[in-house]
N, C-alpha and C positions, 0 to 999 in steps of 0.2 A: 281175883280182883279185890283189892282193898277199897272199901267204900269209905270215903272221908266225909266228915261233916262240914268241911271247909269247901263250900260250893262256890262256883263262879257266879258272878252277877247274871241274872236272867236277861237283862237288857241286851238286845242284839238286833240288828236291822236285817231286812230281807237281802239287801245288798251284800251283807256279810256271809249269808248262807245259801244264796240262790245257786242251785246246782247247774243252771244253764250257763253260768259264768265261772264255774269252778270245776274244771275237768277232773275226772276220777276214774281210775282203772281198778275195778273191783277184783280182777284176777291177781293183782299185785298186792292187795291189801294185807294178806297174812304175812308176806315177807316184810312189808313195811313195818307192821306191828312188831314182829320179831326183832327187827333192827332197833326200833324205839325202846323196847323192853330192855335190851342189853346196853343201850347207850347211857353214858353217865349223866346224871342229873346235875345241872349247873350249880345248884346250891349246895349239894352234899358230895358230889363225885361218885355216889353209889349208883348202881344200875337202876334206871327208872322203875323197872319191874319189881324191884325189891323195896321200893319206897311207898308209892301210893298211886291211885288212879289219877290224882291231880297231876302228878309228874308225867304220867303216860299221856294224859290229855294234852298237856302242853307240848310234849314231843310230837304228837300227831298233828297238832296245829302248826308247828314249825315246818312240818313236811308238806301238809296239804293246804294250809291256810286256815283262817279262823272258823270256817264252817265245821271243821273237824273237832273243834274245842267243845262244842255245845252238846255233844252226845252225853257228856258227863252229867248234865242237869236233867237228863231224860231217862235215867236208868230206874227200873222198877225195883226198889229196894225191899219191898214187902208185897205179898200177894194182893192183887187188885188195888194197888195204890193209885192207879190212874195215870201212870207215866207212859211214855211212848215206847220205850225199849223194855222188852219182857222176855221171859223164858230163855235166859242165857245159859250156855254150857256151864258145867261145874268148874270151880276154881281148883287150883292145885299147883303143880310145878310150872316152870316158865312156859313150856309148850302149851299146857292147858290154859294158862293165863292168856297166851297169845291168841288162842282160838276164842276165848271168852271176849277179849277186847275187840277182836275182829268182828265177831257177831254183833257186838254193840255198835261198832262203827258202821257196819253194813245196814243194820236196821235203821239207824239214824239217817244215813244217806237215802235209803229207800223212802223214808217218810218225806224228806225234803223233795225228792223227785215226784212223789205223789202230789204234794202240795203245788209244785211248779206246774204240773199238768192240769190241776184244777184251776189254778190262777189263769192259765192260758185260755181256758174255756170261758172265763168270766172277765176277760180283759177288755177294757174300753178301746175302741179303735182310735186312730189319729184324729178323726173328725167328730168324735163323740163329744157332745156338749156337757156342761156341768150337770144339768138336770137328768139327762140320760145316764150319766156316770153314777149319780146317786141312786137311781132306780136299779141299775145293774148291781151295785153294792148290796142293796136291800135283797135282791133276788138271790145273791150268792150266799147269804148268811145261813139259810136253812140247810142246804146241802153241805156246806162247810162244817157246820156244827155237827151234823150227822156223821161226817167223816171222822171228826175228832172223837165223838162218842164211841163209834165202832172200834177205833184204834185203842182207846184208853179204857173202855168198859165203864166210863163215868165213875171212876173210883174217887178216892179222897182228894187227889191232887189233879184231877182231870182239867180243872178250870185254868190252870197255868198253861197247859198245852193249847187250850181254846183261845186264851189271850194271845199267845204267840201266833196261832194260825190266822186269827182275825186281823191282828196287827200287821202281819206280813202281807196278807191279801190287800189290805187298805193301802199299804206302801206300794204294792205292785200296780195299783190303779192311779198312783200319782200323789197320794197324800203324804205329807212330811212324816218322817219316823216318829217325831215327838207327838204330833197330833194323832197319829194312828195308834200309838201306844196308849195315850190318855183315853181315847175313845174306846178302844178295846177293853181296857181295864174297867172303865165306868160301866160299860154294857154288861160284861161278864159278872162283875160284882153285884149289879142290881138285879139281874135276871136269872142267874144260874146258881145252883148250890152243889156243894160237894156230895158225893155218893148218890146223886140223883140225875138221871138222864132227863133233860128238860122236855116238857111236853110242847105240843105245837103252839100253844098260846104263848108260852115264854119265849120260844124261838121267834114267833111272829113279832112280839114286842121288841126283841133284840134287833130284828131286821128293820123294823120301823125306826128305831133309834139311830141306827147306822145310816139308813137311807135318808133320814131327815136331817142329818148333821150338815150344817153349812147352808141349809136351804133358806 
């Protein structure tokens, strides 16, 4: 897998990546990745697998939809960097590359499915009023941050994954994508630090900030 410094924008909505609305057959993933690796890149005509992971990511998004694009921003390029996707198979010939990309895709999909299951546990009902929705959001913060810390190891870049998770959860409860992104960014920037798993006090302040938003 060639890791490029040309990363995609991190902005993406829960609607883009929600696994409940984007079917996926994991048993077919390796065959799909093999096909994408050998398919010509539109810009150069060369096989995508001989170009970069950018080209492969675009090919997977063409097949699966935009959710499959964003694994590219979640690969752990260095030990304990705090990214979602870690411990990939070694790179090498096209078949080894196919298994490496497939592992990355499956890890990304598994993370999205784990988040979707969590969001369902903390979803407001159709009759939930605004005040109860705010309390529900506040209660969700601690277990959601814990989930992210466990997955990333709270490494250097773990806060980006935390912003995504909080933003997506807030969207899933009815907050607009822009408002959710702004709130998640503000809370993570003000309460959490790189390389440090937040303590209960910091998580509590984050929950209060999110629960008090719009009150």
